[in-house]
C-alpha positions as CSV (number, residue, x, y, z in Angstrom):
1,M,-0.8,10.4,14.9
2,E,-2.4,13.3,16.9
3,L,-4.9,12.2,19.4
4,P,-7.9,12.5,19.7
5,F,-9.1,12.3,16.0
6,D,-12.3,12.3,14.3
7,P,-12.9,8.5,13.6
8,I,-15.3,9.1,10.7
9,E,-12.7,11.1,8.9
10,R,-10.1,8.4,9.8
11,A,-12.4,5.7,8.5
12,K,-12.5,7.5,5.1
13,E,-8.8,8.0,5.0
14,V,-8.0,4.4,6.0
15,E,-10.6,2.9,3.6
16,D,-8.9,4.7,0.7
17,I,-5.7,2.9,1.6
18,V,-7.1,-0.7,2.3
19,A,-10.0,-0.8,-0.2
20,N,-9.4,-0.8,-3.9
21,G,-12.5,-1.1,-5.9
22,E,-14.0,-4.5,-4.8
23,K,-10.9,-5.6,-3.1
24,R,-9.6,-5.2,0.4
25,K,-6.2,-5.7,2.2
26,Y,-5.6,-8.9,4.2
27,Y,-2.4,-10.3,5.6
28,R,-3.3,-13.8,6.5
29,F,-6.0,-16.6,6.6
30,R,-6.0,-19.1,9.4
31,Y,-7.9,-21.4,11.8
32,A,-8.3,-20.1,15.4
33,S,-9.5,-21.8,18.5
34,Y,-11.8,-18.9,19.5
35,Y,-15.6,-19.4,19.6
36,G,-14.8,-23.2,19.7
37,G,-13.0,-23.1,16.4
38,I,-13.3,-20.5,13.6
39,V,-12.0,-19.9,10.1
40,T,-10.4,-16.4,10.2
41,A,-9.5,-13.8,7.6
42,D,-7.2,-11.2,9.1
43,T,-7.6,-7.8,7.6
44,I,-5.9,-4.4,8.0
45,G,-7.2,-0.9,8.7
46,C,-9.4,0.6,11.5
47,C,-11.1,3.9,12.3
48,F,-9.9,3.5,16.0
49,L,-6.3,3.2,17.2
50,C,-6.8,1.4,20.4
51,A,-3.9,1.4,22.9
52,Y,-4.2,-2.3,23.6
53,C,-4.8,-3.5,19.9
54,W,-2.7,-6.7,19.2
55,N,-2.6,-5.5,15.6
56,Y,-1.6,-1.9,16.5
57,F,1.3,-1.3,14.1
58,R,-0.5,-2.7,10.9
59,N,-3.5,-0.5,11.7
60,L,-1.2,2.4,12.5
61,N,0.5,2.0,9.0
62,P,-1.9,0.1,6.8
63,K,0.1,1.1,3.6
64,G,2.9,-1.1,4.6
65,A,1.2,-4.4,5.2
66,G,-0.9,-7.1,3.4
67,K,-2.1,-7.3,-0.1
68,F,-5.5,-6.9,-1.9
69,Y,-8.0,-9.7,-2.3
70,S,-11.3,-9.8,-3.9
71,S,-14.4,-11.1,-2.0
72,L,-14.2,-14.2,-4.1
73,E,-10.5,-14.8,-3.3
74,V,-11.2,-14.2,0.4
75,V,-14.0,-16.9,0.3
76,N,-11.9,-19.4,-1.6
77,N,-9.1,-19.0,1.1
78,L,-11.6,-19.4,3.9
79,L,-13.3,-22.4,2.2
80,E,-10.0,-24.2,1.8
81,I,-9.4,-24.0,5.5
82,S,-13.1,-24.7,6.3
83,F,-13.0,-28.0,4.4
84,R,-9.7,-29.0,5.9
85,K,-10.9,-28.3,9.4
86,N,-14.4,-29.3,9.0
87,C,-15.6,-25.9,10.3
88,K,-18.5,-23.8,9.2
89,K,-17.8,-20.8,11.5
90,F,-16.2,-17.8,9.9
91,R,-15.1,-14.2,10.9
92,I,-13.0,-11.3,9.7
93,S,-10.6,-10.2,12.5
94,G,-7.5,-8.1,13.0
95,A,-9.1,-4.7,12.2
96,E,-12.4,-3.1,11.4
97,P,-14.4,-4.7,8.8
98,I,-16.8,-1.8,8.2
99,L,-15.1,1.5,7.3
100,G,-17.4,2.8,4.6
101,K,-19.2,2.0,1.4
102,K,-16.4,-0.1,-0.2
103,S,-15.5,-2.1,2.7
104,F,-19.2,-2.8,3.5
105,S,-19.9,-3.9,0.0
106,H,-16.8,-6.1,0.1
107,L,-18.2,-7.7,3.3
108,E,-21.7,-8.2,1.8
109,K,-20.2,-10.0,-1.1
110,I,-18.4,-12.3,1.2
111,L,-21.5,-13.0,3.1
112,E,-23.4,-13.8,-0.1
113,L,-20.7,-16.0,-1.5
114,L,-20.4,-18.1,1.7
115,N,-24.1,-18.4,2.0
116,Q,-24.3,-19.9,-1.5
117,K,-21.5,-22.4,-0.8
118,I,-22.0,-23.5,2.9
119,E,-25.0,-24.8,4.5
120,N,-25.7,-23.9,8.2
121,L,-22.8,-21.5,8.3
122,E,-22.2,-19.0,11.1
123,F,-20.4,-15.7,10.4
124,I,-19.3,-13.4,13.4
125,I,-18.8,-9.8,12.4
126,E,-16.2,-8.5,14.9
127,T,-16.6,-4.7,14.9
128,N,-16.2,-1.6,17.0
129,G,-19.7,-0.6,16.0
130,L,-18.9,2.9,15.1
131,L,-20.1,3.0,11.5
132,L,-23.1,0.8,12.3
133,G,-24.3,3.3,14.8
134,Y,-23.3,6.3,12.7
135,K,-24.8,5.1,9.4
136,T,-27.7,3.0,10.6
137,E,-28.8,2.3,7.1
138,L,-26.0,-0.3,7.1
139,I,-27.8,-2.3,9.7
140,E,-30.9,-2.3,7.5
141,R,-28.7,-3.9,4.8
142,L,-27.5,-6.6,7.2
143,K,-31.0,-7.8,8.0
144,K,-31.2,-10.1,5.0
145,Y,-28.2,-12.1,6.5
146,K,-29.7,-12.4,10.1
147,K,-30.1,-16.1,9.8
148,F,-26.4,-16.7,9.9
149,I,-24.7,-13.5,11.1
150,F,-23.7,-12.6,14.6
151,V,-22.4,-9.2,15.5
152,R,-19.9,-8.7,18.3
153,I,-19.3,-5.2,19.2
154,S,-16.1,-4.3,21.2
155,L,-16.8,-1.5,23.5
156,K,-13.8,0.8,24.1
157,G,-14.7,2.6,27.3
158,W,-17.4,3.0,30.0
159,D,-17.7,6.7,29.5
160,E,-16.6,9.5,27.1
161,I,-13.3,10.1,28.8
162,S,-12.2,6.4,28.9
163,F,-13.4,5.9,25.4
164,E,-11.2,8.7,24.2
165,K,-8.1,7.4,26.0
166,I,-8.5,3.8,24.9
167,S,-9.6,4.3,21.2
168,G,-7.8,7.5,20.3
169,A,-11.1,8.8,18.9
170,R,-12.9,11.9,20.1
171,R,-15.1,11.3,23.1
172,D,-18.3,12.5,21.3
173,F,-18.3,9.3,19.3
174,F,-18.7,7.1,22.5
175,I,-22.4,6.6,22.0
176,Y,-22.5,5.2,18.5
177,P,-21.4,1.6,19.2
178,I,-24.1,1.4,21.9
179,K,-26.6,2.9,19.5
180,A,-25.7,0.2,17.0
181,L,-26.3,-2.5,19.7
182,K,-29.8,-1.2,20.2
183,I,-30.7,-1.1,16.6
184,L,-29.2,-4.4,15.8
185,K,-31.2,-6.1,18.5
186,D,-34.4,-4.2,17.4
187,S,-33.8,-5.5,13.9
188,G,-33.7,-9.1,15.0
189,I,-29.9,-9.5,14.5
190,E,-28.1,-11.3,17.3
191,A,-25.5,-8.9,18.8
192,W,-23.6,-8.5,22.0
193,P,-21.0,-6.2,23.5
194,A,-17.6,-7.3,24.7
195,I,-15.2,-5.4,27.0
196,M,-11.6,-5.7,28.1
197,Y,-11.7,-6.5,31.7
198,D,-8.1,-5.6,32.6
199,I,-8.8,-2.0,31.4
200,F,-12.5,-1.6,32.6
201,R,-12.1,-3.5,36.0
202,S,-15.1,-3.8,38.3
203,N,-15.9,-0.1,38.3
204,G,-15.9,0.3,34.6
205,L,-17.8,-2.9,34.1
206,Q,-20.5,-1.7,36.4
207,K,-20.7,1.6,34.7
208,I,-21.1,0.2,31.2
209,K,-23.7,-2.3,32.4
210,E,-25.8,0.5,33.7
211,I,-25.6,2.3,30.4
212,L,-26.3,-0.9,28.5
213,K,-29.3,-1.7,30.6
214,K,-30.7,1.8,30.0
215,E,-29.9,2.2,26.4
216,V,-30.1,-1.4,25.0
217,G,-32.3,-3.2,27.6
218,S,-29.8,-5.8,28.6
219,D,-26.5,-5.6,30.7
220,E,-25.0,-8.8,29.4
221,V,-21.4,-8.5,28.3
222,E,-18.7,-10.8,27.0
223,I,-15.5,-10.4,29.0
224,E,-12.1,-10.6,27.3
225,Y,-8.6,-10.2,28.8
226,L,-5.6,-8.3,27.8
227,E,-2.6,-9.7,26.1
228,S,0.1,-7.6,27.7
229,Y,2.7,-7.2,24.9
230,P,5.4,-4.7,25.8
231,F,4.2,-2.3,23.2
232,V,0.6,-2.6,24.6
233,V,1.9,-1.7,28.1
234,R,3.8,1.3,26.7
235,N,0.8,2.6,24.8
236,L,-1.5,2.2,27.8
237,K,1.1,4.1,30.0
238,N,1.5,6.9,27.4
239,R,-2.3,7.4,27.3
240,G,-2.6,7.4,31.1
241,I,-4.5,4.1,31.4
242,E,-3.7,2.0,34.4
243,I,-3.8,-1.9,34.3
């Protein structure tokens, strides 16, 4: 795929592949140790193509992986693991849960069904934040779930140039995830940014903290660390990103 690309256009193209009516593509359901233990639905399809993504090849070619599940089928799979593991924490991982209207409606239905079936649940929306910042009306729709949702926005750079190298998306879209953080917090929805320290290092971390302090009002960030698969190292080298 030619880089950089328009991630909004890519979101539309990918959603047409991974969302079919009320259904969306997933490739597995599992329990994971993150966040102290969480029930996870791994989906396919992203509007970015990040060099260090552990699910890079499925997101590069979403046609060739997974199968379609309705929101109810997703919830039933999650509940089976939840009851077995005695866990009330859930997430969608592996790709971007919000690509457009169809995928967002699919996510909303999952939230509604889980809320009907589980008391005191927690649902972590892991997102790159692009669509939430670009279509802020989606945040308004999330407000009714704010008692049990938490939004983790993975930031893909500390400036426009690093964002473009890391995500593959055009640099002029850098600001939208940060805009989403601001509006989420103003809406009373708990949200926080996460960064890949091996890529940002201390200089990038300091720069993004300065931007977050100015734009969002807080410079707190979650730190995560790179899984250096051979293909990840190659991708980073090809994009001129040092680790």
